[in-house]
C-alpha positions in Angstrom: 69.8 -3.5 124.5 73.1 -2.0 125.6 74.9 -3.9 122.8 72.5 -2.5 120.2 73.1 1.1 121.3 76.8 0.6 120.8 77.8 0.8 124.4 76.0 4.1 125.1 75.2 4.5 128.8 71.6 4.7 129.9 70.4 8.2 130.7 67.2 7.1 132.4 67.2 8.1 136.0 70.2 10.5 135.5 70.0 14.1 136.5 70.0 16.8 133.9 73.5 17.9 134.7 74.8 14.4 134.2 73.0 14.1 130.9 74.4 17.5 129.7 77.9 16.3 130.7 77.5 13.1 128.7 76.2 15.2 125.7 79.5 17.1 125.5 81.7 14.2 126.3 81.4 12.4 122.9 82.2 15.4 120.7 85.3 16.0 122.8 86.3 12.4 122.3 85.7 12.7 118.6 87.9 15.8 118.4 90.7 14.0 120.3 90.5 11.0 118.0 90.6 13.3 114.9 93.7 15.2 116.2 95.4 11.9 117.0 94.7 10.6 113.5 96.1 13.8 112.0 99.2 13.6 114.2 99.7 10.0 113.0 99.4 10.9 109.4 101.9 13.8 109.8 104.4 11.4 111.5 103.9 8.9 108.8 104.6 11.5 106.1 107.7 12.6 107.9 108.9 9.0 108.1 108.3 8.4 104.4 110.2 11.7 103.6 113.2 10.6 105.6 113.1 7.1 104.1 112.9 8.6 100.5 115.9 10.8 101.2 117.9 8.0 102.6 117.1 5.7 99.6 118.0 8.5 97.2 121.3 9.0 98.9 122.1 5.3 98.8 121.3 5.1 95.1 123.5 8.1 94.4 126.4 6.5 96.2 125.8 3.3 94.4 125.8 5.1 91.1 129.0 6.8 91.9 130.8 3.5 92.8 129.5 1.3 90.0 130.0 1.8 86.2 128.0 -0.8 84.3 128.4 -1.3 80.6 125.8 0.1 78.2 125.5 -1.2 74.6 124.5 1.4 72.1 122.4 0.9 69.0 125.4 0.5 66.8 126.7 -2.3 69.0 129.5 -0.4 70.7 130.0 -1.2 74.4 130.7 1.8 76.6 131.0 2.5 80.3 128.3 4.7 81.7 127.2 5.6 85.3 124.2 3.9 86.8 120.8 5.3 85.8 122.5 7.2 82.9 120.2 5.3 80.5 117.1 6.9 82.2 118.5 10.3 83.0 121.3 12.1 81.1 122.8 15.3 82.6 123.7 17.9 80.0 126.5 20.3 81.0 127.4 23.5 79.2 130.7 25.2 80.0 131.5 28.6 78.4 134.8 30.2 78.9 134.7 33.9 79.7 136.1 35.9 76.8 138.3 38.8 77.8 138.7 41.9 75.6 141.8 42.4 73.6 144.0 45.5 73.7 142.6 46.7 70.5 139.0 46.5 71.8 140.1 48.4 74.9 141.6 51.2 72.8 138.4 51.4 70.8 136.2 51.9 73.9 134.1 55.1 73.9 135.4 57.5 76.5 132.9 60.3 76.0 129.4 60.9 74.6 130.9 62.3 71.3 132.3 58.9 70.5 129.0 57.1 70.9 126.7 56.3 68.0 123.3 57.8 67.5 121.3 54.8 68.7 123.3 54.7 72.0 122.7 58.4 72.5 119.0 57.9 71.9 118.8 55.2 74.6 120.8 57.2 77.1 118.7 60.3 76.4 115.5 58.4 77.0 116.9 57.3 80.4 117.4 61.0 81.4 121.1 61.4 80.7 121.5 65.2 80.0 125.0 64.8 78.5 123.6 62.4 76.0 120.8 64.8 75.1 123.3 67.6 74.9 125.3 65.6 72.4 122.2 64.9 70.4 121.4 68.6 70.3 125.0 69.3 69.1 124.6 66.8 66.3 121.3 68.4 65.4 123.1 71.7 65.1 125.7 70.1 62.9 123.1 68.6 60.6 120.9 71.8 60.3 123.7 74.4 60.1 126.1 72.1 58.2 129.1 72.7 60.5 131.6 70.5 62.2 131.4 69.3 65.8 133.7 72.0 67.2 132.0 74.8 65.4 128.6 73.6 66.7 129.7 74.3 70.2 129.2 78.0 69.8 125.5 77.6 69.0 125.1 75.0 71.7 126.5 77.5 74.2 124.0 80.1 73.0 121.1 77.6 73.5 122.4 76.7 76.9 122.5 80.3 78.0 118.9 80.8 76.8 117.9 77.6 78.6 119.4 78.9 81.9 118.0 82.4 81.7 115.4 83.3 84.4 116.2 80.3 86.6 117.4 82.5 89.5 113.9 84.0 89.9 112.1 80.7 89.1 114.0 78.8 91.7 113.5 81.5 94.4 110.8 79.5 96.2 113.1 76.4 96.4 115.9 78.5 97.8 113.6 80.2 100.3 112.3 76.8 101.4 115.8 75.5 101.8 116.9 78.4 103.9 113.8 78.3 106.1 114.2 74.5 106.7 117.9 74.9 107.7 117.2 77.8 110.0 114.2 76.3 111.8 115.8 72.8 111.9 119.0 74.0 113.5 117.4 76.8 115.5 114.8 74.5 117.2 117.6 72.7 119.2 118.7 75.8 121.3 115.1 77.0 121.4 114.2 73.8 123.3 117.3 73.0 125.4 119.2 76.3 126.0 118.0 77.9 129.2 118.9 81.6 128.5 117.3 81.6 125.1 114.2 79.8 126.5 113.8 82.4 129.3 114.1 85.2 126.8 111.6 83.6 124.4 109.2 82.9 127.3 109.4 86.5 128.5 108.8 88.0 125.0 106.3 85.6 123.4 105.0 82.9 125.8 104.7 84.4 129.3 104.2 81.1 131.1 105.2 80.4 134.6 108.9 79.7 135.1 109.7 76.5 137.2 111.9 76.9 140.3 115.6 76.8 139.7 115.8 73.2 141.1 113.8 72.1 138.1 116.0 73.8 135.5 119.4 72.5 136.6 120.0 70.3 133.4 119.3 70.8 129.7 116.9 67.9 129.9 114.8 69.6 132.5 114.9 72.8 130.4 113.7 70.8 127.4 110.8 69.3 129.5 109.7 72.9 130.4 110.1 74.4 127.0 108.4 71.5 125.3 105.0 72.6 126.7 105.0 75.4 124.2 107.4 74.0 121.5 105.4 70.8 121.0 102.3 72.5 119.4 104.5 74.5 117.0 106.8 71.6 115.9 103.9 69.2 115.8 101.8 71.5 113.6 104.7 72.2 111.3 105.4 68.4 110.9 101.8 67.6 110.2 101.6 70.5 107.7 104.7 69.2 105.8 103.2 65.7 105.8 100.0 67.1 104.3 101.9 68.9 101.6 103.8 65.8 100.8 100.7 63.7 100.6 99.1 66.3 98.3 102.1 66.3 96.0 102.0 62.5 95.8 98.4 62.6 94.8 99.1 65.2 92.2 101.8 62.9 90.7 99.4 60.0 90.7 97.0 62.2 88.6 99.8 63.2 86.3 99.5 66.8 87.5 102.7 68.8 87.5 104.0 70.2 90.7 106.0 73.5 90.7 109.4 72.0 89.6 107.9 70.0 86.7 105.8 73.0 85.7 108.9 75.2 85.5 110.8 72.6 83.5 108.0 72.2 80.9 107.6 76.0 80.7 111.3 76.4 80.1 111.2 73.7 77.4 108.3 75.4 75.6 110.2 78.7 75.7 113.4 77.1 74.3 111.5 75.4 71.5 109.9 78.8 70.6 113.3 80.5 70.6 115.0 78.1 68.3 112.3 76.8 65.8 114.9 75.7 63.2 116.0 72.7 65.3 114.0 69.6 66.2 111.5 70.4 68.9 111.8 66.9 70.5 115.5 67.2 70.9 115.3 70.7 72.3 112.6 69.6 74.8 114.5 66.6 76.1 117.6 68.8 76.4 115.6 71.4 78.5 113.8 68.8 80.6 116.9 66.8 81.6 118.9 69.9 82.5 118.9 71.2 86.1 117.4 74.4 87.4 120.6 76.2 88.3 121.6 79.5 86.8 124.9 78.1 85.3 125.9 74.8 83.8 127.5 72.7 86.5 129.1 70.4 83.9 131.1 73.2 82.3 
């Protein structure tokens, strides 16, 4: 009967704990055997990989040392490396061509020497100088004047494009000034003892630690941080919220303030010079900066 059950031990007369232990013994053994089989397969695969690499290396060395003859279809006998009948390597070597002196002399050195297609490509990439040259050529074509004479009209358009930018960029200038003052001023506000004592007396009115706890600038910072942390933390989170809102506006193709001002300026420039192509005027205005004078002049 034991032989028919495959060597399973008899559970009759065993306690319940022993039977439960035997119940979990066989799955554990099965898992161990499975892991052992997987390990054996992985080892065999690694051995086959190493054997394949060694065989490949041996065949390459043999191909490099031996040069058997290969008879072509026309009957000619030639020397060829081993396995060249089954695999032919094609090599392509191209010598680098260097420009000549004449080509170097003909190289374009300014936007005025470029052709119209190149200016269109650079203008689409946001190059303002290319868009400025396109506008100059538009003036040449419409007013029937030469390149130098078109510069007067271009200067007039540039002045009209820059007008009103001082007031339009006031929020940006104010934000820059506030950021610089608060960023630099927060350092002495936190670590300078005399300034911290004055600020505490005028605005905070908190208890001053004993002199033994204010001997170094780090101890001063530990004391002032009790009221500076809420201010700086709130300001940082506010700026983070504004930045996240601006990112979502850009995702929805909504124009923040700077883009709004650029588009408004472009519409104003197109309305002021209707005789010229509106697309060229708009791209000229959109790629120009928001300063009150031309930095490229």
